[in-house]
C-alpha positions in Angstrom: 13.6 -35.8 -27.6 11.7 -32.7 -26.6 10.5 -30.5 -29.5 12.0 -27.0 -29.7 10.5 -23.7 -30.6 11.9 -21.1 -33.0 14.2 -19.7 -30.2 15.8 -23.1 -29.8 14.2 -23.7 -26.4 12.4 -26.9 -25.6 8.6 -26.5 -25.7 8.4 -28.1 -22.2 10.3 -25.2 -20.8 7.7 -22.7 -22.1 4.9 -24.9 -20.8 6.5 -24.9 -17.4 6.9 -21.1 -17.4 3.3 -20.6 -18.8 1.8 -22.9 -16.1 3.5 -20.9 -13.4 2.5 -17.6 -14.9 -1.1 -18.6 -14.9 -1.0 -19.5 -11.2 0.9 -16.4 -9.9 1.5 -13.8 -12.5 2.4 -11.0 -10.1 5.1 -12.8 -8.0 8.2 -11.5 -9.7 10.9 -13.1 -7.5 9.4 -16.6 -7.7 9.0 -16.3 -11.5 12.6 -15.3 -11.9 13.8 -18.2 -9.7 11.7 -20.5 -11.9 13.1 -19.2 -15.2 16.7 -19.3 -14.1 16.5 -22.7 -12.3 14.7 -24.3 -15.2 17.3 -22.8 -17.7 20.2 -24.1 -15.5 18.8 -27.6 -15.5 18.0 -27.5 -19.2 21.4 -26.2 -20.3 23.2 -28.5 -17.8 25.2 -25.7 -16.1 26.7 -26.0 -12.6 25.5 -22.5 -11.5 23.8 -19.5 -12.8 22.9 -15.9 -11.9 20.5 -13.1 -12.7 21.6 -9.6 -11.8 19.5 -6.5 -12.0 20.8 -3.0 -12.6 20.1 -0.3 -10.0 19.7 2.9 -12.1 20.7 5.2 -9.3 23.9 3.5 -8.1 24.7 2.0 -11.5 25.5 -1.3 -9.7 24.4 -4.8 -10.5 22.9 -6.8 -7.6 22.2 -10.5 -7.6 18.4 -11.2 -7.8 18.9 -15.0 -8.4 22.0 -17.1 -7.8 21.9 -20.9 -8.1 24.5 -23.5 -7.4 26.2 -24.6 -4.1 27.5 -21.1 -3.4 24.4 -19.2 -4.4 23.6 -17.8 -1.0 27.1 -16.4 -0.6 27.1 -14.9 -4.1 23.9 -12.9 -3.4 25.8 -10.7 -1.0 27.9 -9.1 -3.7 27.3 -6.1 -6.0 29.1 -5.4 -9.2 29.7 -2.0 -10.8 29.0 -1.2 -14.4 32.1 -2.2 -16.4 33.5 -4.4 -13.6 34.2 -8.0 -14.5 32.5 -9.9 -17.2 28.9 -9.3 -16.1 29.7 -5.6 -15.7 31.2 -5.5 -19.2 28.1 -7.2 -20.7 25.8 -4.8 -18.9 27.8 -1.8 -20.1 28.2 -2.9 -23.7 24.9 -4.7 -24.1 26.7 -7.5 -26.0 26.7 -11.2 -25.1 29.9 -13.0 -24.2 31.3 -16.5 -24.1 34.5 -16.9 -22.1 35.9 -20.5 -22.5 38.6 -20.0 -19.9 38.1 -17.1 -17.5 41.7 -17.3 -16.2 42.9 -16.1 -19.6 40.5 -13.2 -19.9 41.6 -9.8 -18.5 38.0 -8.8 -17.8 37.6 -11.6 -15.3 37.0 -10.3 -11.7 37.9 -13.2 -9.4 36.8 -11.6 -6.1 33.6 -13.7 -5.8 35.3 -16.9 -6.7 38.1 -16.3 -4.2 35.5 -15.4 -1.5 33.3 -18.4 -2.1 35.9 -21.0 -3.0 34.0 -21.8 -6.2 36.4 -22.4 -9.1 34.9 -20.9 -12.2 36.2 -22.1 -15.6 33.8 -20.9 -18.3 31.0 -18.3 -18.5 28.2 -17.5 -20.9 26.7 -14.1 -20.2 24.0 -12.1 -22.0 22.2 -8.8 -21.4 18.6 -8.4 -20.3 16.9 -5.6 -22.2 13.6 -3.7 -22.3 13.2 -1.4 -25.3 16.9 -1.7 -26.1 17.8 -0.6 -22.5 19.9 -2.9 -20.4 18.2 -3.7 -17.1 20.4 -6.6 -16.0 22.3 -9.7 -17.1 22.0 -13.5 -17.0 25.0 -15.7 -16.8 25.7 -19.5 -16.8 28.8 -20.9 -15.2 30.6 -24.1 -16.2 28.8 -26.9 -18.0 28.4 -30.2 -16.1 30.2 -32.2 -18.8 33.2 -29.9 -18.8 32.7 -28.6 -22.3 32.6 -24.9 -23.3 29.5 -22.9 -24.0 28.6 -22.5 -27.7 26.8 -19.9 -29.8 23.8 -22.1 -29.7 23.9 -21.8 -25.9 24.1 -18.0 -26.3 21.0 -18.1 -28.6 19.0 -20.0 -26.0 20.3 -17.9 -23.1 19.2 -14.7 -25.0 15.7 -16.2 -25.2 15.8 -16.9 -21.5 17.0 -13.4 -20.7 14.1 -12.1 -22.9 11.6 -14.0 -20.9 13.1 -12.7 -17.6 13.1 -9.2 -19.0 9.5 -9.4 -19.9 8.6 -10.8 -16.4 10.4 -7.9 -14.7 9.0 -5.3 -17.0 5.4 -6.6 -16.5 5.9 -6.7 -12.7 7.3 -3.2 -12.7 4.4 -1.9 -14.9 1.9 -3.6 -12.5 3.7 -2.0 -9.5 3.5 1.3 -11.2 -0.1 0.8 -12.0 -0.9 -0.1 -8.4 0.9 2.9 -7.1 -0.9 5.2 -9.5 -4.2 3.6 -8.6 -3.5 3.9 -4.9 -2.4 7.5 -5.3 -5.5 8.3 -7.4 -7.7 6.7 -4.8 -6.1 8.7 -2.1 -6.4 11.9 -4.1 -10.1 11.1 -4.9 -10.7 10.2 -1.2 -9.2 13.5 -0.2 -11.0 15.5 -2.9 -14.4 13.9 -2.2 -14.1 13.7 1.6 -17.1 14.4 3.6 -16.0 16.7 6.4 -18.1 17.2 9.5 -18.6 16.2 13.1 -22.2 17.3 13.7 -24.8 14.8 14.7 -26.8 15.4 11.5 -24.0 14.7 9.1 -22.8 11.7 11.2 -26.2 10.2 11.0 -26.3 10.5 7.2 -22.8 9.0 6.8 -23.8 6.1 9.2 -26.9 5.3 7.2 -25.0 5.6 3.9 -22.4 3.1 5.1 -25.1 0.7 6.1 -26.6 0.7 2.7 -23.3 0.7 0.8 -22.9 -3.1 0.4 -26.4 -3.7 -0.9 -27.8 -3.1 -4.3 -30.7 -1.1 -2.8 -31.8 1.9 -4.8 -31.1 5.0 -2.8 -32.5 8.5 -3.0 -30.5 11.4 -1.7 -32.3 14.7 -0.8 -30.7 18.0 0.0 -30.4 21.6 -1.1 -28.0 22.6 -3.8 -24.4 22.5 -2.7 -24.9 20.2 0.3 -22.8 17.4 -1.2 -25.2 14.9 -2.7 -22.7 13.7 -5.2 -20.1 13.3 -2.4 -22.5 11.1 -0.5 -23.1 9.0 -3.7 -19.4 8.6 -4.1 -19.0 7.5 -0.4 -21.7 4.9 -0.9 -20.0 3.6 -4.0 -16.5 3.5 -2.6 -17.6 1.9 0.7 -19.4 -1.0 -1.1 -18.3 -4.1 -3.0 -18.7 -2.3 -6.3 -15.9 0.2 -5.5 -13.5 -1.3 -8.1 -16.2 -0.9 -10.8 -17.3 2.3 -12.5 -19.3 5.1 -10.9 -21.1 6.9 -13.7 -22.5 10.3 -13.0 -25.3 11.9 -15.1 -26.8 15.3 -14.4 -30.4 15.0 -15.6 -30.9 18.8 -15.6 -28.1 19.4 -18.1 -29.7 17.8 -21.2 -33.0 17.9 -23.1 -35.1 14.8 -23.3 -33.8 13.5 -26.6 -30.1 13.9 -25.6 -30.8 12.5 -22.1 -32.3 9.3 -23.6 -29.2 9.0 -25.8 -26.9 9.5 -22.9 -28.7 6.9 -20.7 -29.4 4.2 -23.2 -27.0 4.8 -26.2 -27.9 4.3 -29.8 -27.3 2.0 -32.8 -25.5 3.0 -35.9 -27.9 4.7 -38.4 -30.7 5.0 -35.8 -31.0 8.7 -36.6 -29.3 11.4 -38.7 -25.7 11.8 -37.5 -25.6 8.3 -35.8 -22.5 7.3 -37.7 -21.6 4.6 -35.2 -22.9 2.7 -32.2 -22.9 4.5 -28.9 -22.8 2.9 -25.5 -25.0 4.7 -22.9 -24.5 5.4 -19.3 -26.4 2.3 -18.2 -24.0 0.0 -20.0 -21.0 2.0 -18.9 -22.1 1.5 -15.3 -22.5 -2.3 -15.6 -21.5 -4.0 -12.4 -21.0 -0.5 -10.9 -23.1 2.5 -9.9 -25.2 5.0 -11.9 -25.7 8.3 -10.1 -28.6 10.3 -11.5 -28.3 13.8 -10.2 -31.2 16.3 -10.4 -33.6 13.4 -11.1 -36.7 15.7 -10.6 -35.7 17.6 -13.7 -36.4 14.6 -16.0 -39.3 15.1 -18.4 -42.4 13.0 -17.9 -41.5 11.0 -21.0 -38.0 10.2 -19.7 -39.4 9.3 -16.2 -41.6 6.7 -17.9 -38.7 5.2 -19.8 -36.5 5.1 -16.6 -39.3 3.5 -14.7 -39.7 0.8 -17.3 -36.0 0.0 -17.0 -36.2 -0.2 -13.2 -39.2 -2.5 -13.4 -38.1 -4.8 -16.2 -34.4 -4.8 -15.7 -33.6 -4.4 -19.4 -33.5 -1.6 -22.0 -32.9 -1.0 -25.7 -30.5 1.4 -27.3 -32.2 4.0 -29.5 -32.9 2.2 -32.8 -32.0 -1.2 -31.3 -34.1 -4.4 -31.2 -32.0 -6.5 -28.8 -32.8 -6.1 -25.1 -29.8 -5.3 -23.0 -29.5 -6.4 -19.4 -27.1 -4.8 -16.9 -26.3 -5.1 -13.2 -26.4 -1.5 -12.0 -26.9 0.0 -8.6 -29.0 3.2 -8.9 -28.5 6.3 -6.7 -30.6 9.3 -7.5 -30.6 12.8 -6.0 -32.6 16.0 -6.1 -32.9 19.4 -4.4 -36.6 19.4 -4.9 -39.4 18.4 -2.5 -40.7 15.3 -4.5 -43.9 15.2 -2.5 -44.8 18.6 -3.8 -43.6 17.7 -7.3 -45.9 14.6 -7.3 -48.8 16.8 -6.1 -48.1 19.1 -9.0 -48.0 16.1 -11.3 -44.4 17.0 -12.2 -43.0 13.8 -10.9 -44.3 10.2 -11.2 -45.4 8.7 -7.9 -44.6 5.2 -9.1 -41.1 6.3 -10.0 -40.7 7.9 -6.7 -41.5 4.7 -4.9 -39.0 2.8 -7.1 -36.3 5.3 -6.2 -37.2 5.9 -2.6 -36.2 2.5 -1.2 -33.7 4.1 1.1 -33.8 7.9 1.6 -30.9 10.0 2.9 -31.5 13.6 3.8 -28.4 15.8 3.9 -28.9 18.7 6.3 -28.1 22.3 5.0 -25.0 23.9 6.3 -27.0 26.4 8.4 -28.3 23.4 10.4 -24.7 22.2 11.1 -22.9 25.4 12.1 -20.5 23.5 14.3 -19.0 22.0 11.1 -18.2 25.4 9.5 -14.8 25.8 11.2 -13.8 22.2 10.2 -14.9 22.8 6.6 -13.3 26.2 6.4 -9.9 24.8 7.6 -10.2 21.8 5.3 -10.8 24.0 2.2 -8.0 26.4 3.4 -5.5 23.6 3.4 -6.8 22.2 0.1 -6.4 25.5 -1.7 -3.1 26.3 -0.1 -1.7 23.0 -1.6 -3.4 23.6 -5.0 -2.2 27.2 -5.4 1.2 26.8 -3.8 0.5 30.0 -1.9 1.5 30.5 1.8 -0.9 29.1 4.3 -2.9 32.1 5.6 -4.5 32.0 9.0 -8.2 32.6 9.7 -9.0 35.6 11.8 -11.5 35.1 14.6 -13.7 37.9 13.0 -13.7 36.0 9.7 -14.6 32.7 11.3 -17.4 34.4 13.3 -18.8 35.9 10.1 -18.9 32.5 8.5 -20.5 30.8 11.5 -23.3 33.4 11.6 -23.9 33.4 7.8 -26.8 31.3 6.6 -25.0 29.9 3.5 -27.8 29.6 1.0 -25.4 28.0 -1.4 -24.3 25.6 1.4 -20.9 23.9 1.2 -20.3 24.8 -2.4 -20.7 28.5 -1.5 -18.3 28.1 1.5 -15.8 26.4 -0.7 -15.9 29.2 -3.3 -15.6 31.8 -0.6 -12.5 30.2 0.9 -10.9 29.8 -2.5 -11.4 33.5 -3.3 -10.1 34.5 0.1 -6.9 32.4 -0.4 -6.2 33.8 -3.9 -7.4 37.4 -3.5 -7.2 38.1 0.2 -4.5 39.1 2.7 -1.7 36.6 2.4 -1.1 36.4 6.2 -4.6 36.3 7.6 -8.0 36.0 6.2 -10.2 38.9 7.3 -14.0 39.4 7.1 -13.7 41.7 4.1 -11.8 38.9 2.2 -14.9 36.7 2.3 -17.3 37.3 -0.6 -20.5 36.8 1.5 -23.3 39.2 2.4 -25.2 39.8 5.6 -25.8 36.8 7.8 -29.4 37.9 8.2 -30.5 36.1 5.0 -33.9 34.4 4.8 -33.4 30.7 5.3 -34.4 28.8 2.2 -36.1 25.5 2.3 -36.2 22.9 -0.4 -37.3 24.3 -3.7 
């Protein structure tokens, strides 16, 4: 005889369910079929059903229906409070009906339609957090006997398994939708807009390098979109499901930058009350984007070079080497050749980082993209602010096209945002744009 667990169910039943779960955990319909079919055989019933509650219509629909009339039964829907299953769904209480013909709650529409003569029913609610989401019912025992309280106890355990399966599947569906929505939001937020030859070439080269682990150096003036390009490389490659960790090297002094990159052990210095995981570890199997790499001190450059050469690092105060699989993308707005000549940047580190170099053109060299970018930001800020969509006057567009944009796309973005919020609600005019004369000296790389 098969051993039973604390719920009164045979251990073999749980083994069967567990084996299936391990093979296809996300296929809800097949899992529910397995649970109910196995329970029907185990409890020797002639037929069984699993009905789920639709929250909007407040009707129960058949998700699983076994027995010789199962396919016909699936066509029906039952309202809350209708029949025995509707009563159980409404009250949340299990029921045993030894003879349905003697029970006033019995709704015989389905039996009359299918020709299946039902005698007895055991029906229990399916719950998640005390909220009824459906019911499970067994119909007629094979040996002609009535269902018992022991059967109800076992059926409640089966309903609990089914409820968990549904809850998990719904949670996973919700997670997938949120993840998809987030990816779409990020894709829109970090979209590289442009149709000029220069930007197309950069994007083409970025996509070519995306699926490799090749260290990439992105050059460009401030505001040209270096981080956007790094995100494009990450999202287009096989590491896209793993973290992209961003660190601005100009934002921290040397001691804090080392701590951010490598982390520290508990007690390694005053105030180190616990272990801290650094950006290298956080980016394991993903991408580490080091922005403003030229702002690193000589000491930090040496430490970074050592990690790139040896493939391992140590937390501050640590003695155990840590190895990670990280793709490095670095960026700077400086002319690194000049920085090397001034002995401000290590030549050996430059060669380590400069395996593939991508140069983003400044906005003044891709003026054909200005209308595209302006309209893109116009739509974006209209959605964000909920304000009416203003048009762009020809005079305002001409002013933007002629302007040299020393702050590049970042400056354009800010100008459009201010014009949307503070300008004429119907049409953006030249005076709405917070930009100066277009006759500005063209800056080069710093």
